[in-house]
C-alpha positions, 0 to 999 in steps of 0.5 A: 500500500502506498502510504503517500497516497492522497485522495482529495475530493473538494466540495464532496461532490459525488460523495454520499454522506447521508440521506434525507426524505425531507427534500430533493434537489433535481439540479438537471431538471431545475426542481426543488421538492419538499416532502414530495411537493414542488416548491413552486406549488408550495409557494403559490398555495401554502404559507410559511407556517404550513411549510414549516409544519410539512418539514417538521411533521411530514405532512401539510396541516389541516385547519385544526393542525395549522391553528395549533401550530401557528399558536405554538409559534406565536407563543414562543416569539418572546425573546428573554429580556436578558438577551435583549439587554445583552444586545444593547451592549454590542457594538453598533457595527456588529453584523446581524448574522453574527448577532444571531449566531451569538444569541443562540448560546444565550437561548440555550442558557434559558432552556431548562430541559436542554439535556433532553434530546428526545424527538418531541423535545427537539421538535419543541426546540426547533419550533422555539428557534423558528419563532425567535430568530426573526425577533432577534434580527428585528430587535438588533436592527432597531437597537443598532439604529437607536430605536426601541425594540418592537414587541411581537404582534399576536395578530400577525403571521410569521412573515408579517410579524418580522416586518412589523417588528423590523419597521414598527408598522404593519406591512402591506399585503404585497410585502407580507405575501412576498416575504412569506413566499421568500421564507417558503423558498428558503425553508429547505435545500437538502444537504447544503453547507449550513445543513452539513455544518449542523449535522456534523455538530449534531453527530457529536451529540451536541445539543441543537443550539450548538448545531444551529449556531454552527449552521448560522455561521456557515450560512453567513458566508458570501458563497452561501446565504451571504451571497444575497448581500453581495448581489445588492452591493453589485447592483449598487456598484453598477448603478445604471443599465448602461454600465452593465457590459463594462462591469461584466467584462471587468469582472470576467477579465479579472477572474471574479464571479458575478454574484447571483449566477452559478450554483453547485447543483443546479444545471439550469436556472434555480426554480426559486429565482424564477418565482422571485423575479416577478415579485422583485419587479412588482415591489421595486416598481411599487416603491419607486425603485424600478431600476434595481429590477431593470438592472438585474434583468439586463445583467442576467441577460448580458451575463449569460451571453458573455459567459457563453461567448467568452467562456463557452459555458452556460451560466444560470441564476441562483436564488440570490439574484432576485431576492436581493432587489426584492428584499432591498425594495421592501426596506430590509437592510442589505446585511 
């Protein structure tokens, strides 16, 4: 045997690490499936609460189950006052994802049943984290801007309540619906980097908070969830449609990426991006910022043509390409 033999598989492509029945990503066909349902069908017909129930309990809820699950989420929204006070001591330039990641161990400190890792206890814990994460992010946005923290509203659903806590006013119907769809589209994506991070930590029998904190750290990277920020920064840097071609040539000549294009799995446009694009167009027009979607659309077209001409390859949209302008037009800070 050659002791010097080295086998390296960067990115673990083609390596089976685990299996899941929760979701399936068919990259060739451009399909994302949650427990047997196409994500596009869920985005059109189901709320985030219904999809969360589907992912956790393996079925879409009936009316009674949905009411019960929604009530559980609402009851679990309150953030311990000690955590809110701790946030007030953080430097104002701290990134929201860092604040969220740092808050998770503090939530663990408030879990009196933390050693219980039964399935029921784990589901209860997951529901609590789903309920609290929007409040932590919204609270930090208020605190870093010198504003009072807005308590959750028992009258609003999950998506609408986040926007309410963020801005202090009830969002209009379009904003509520579009953000709810965004949550559905981002709810699950099989074995992505953050899921891998969480499962790796959980495999040591660390508690859920440790696993989710690791996942949030992974998600913050610009090649994962942080790509959304980079897309909006890119659109702002371009500034106007007449500068798109120069920007593309400059980035490709330098060997840099066009954020929002390309994916490790999809070999066609990400189905989530196709759903987000018309919503981004509507929201940008509604808020008097149509140029962000116009730049995005022309950047998509010209980038695809440039990759084909200069590199001889097809490049495809990922979910971040249109979510960036959609969330920005909603008034959600880039970070």
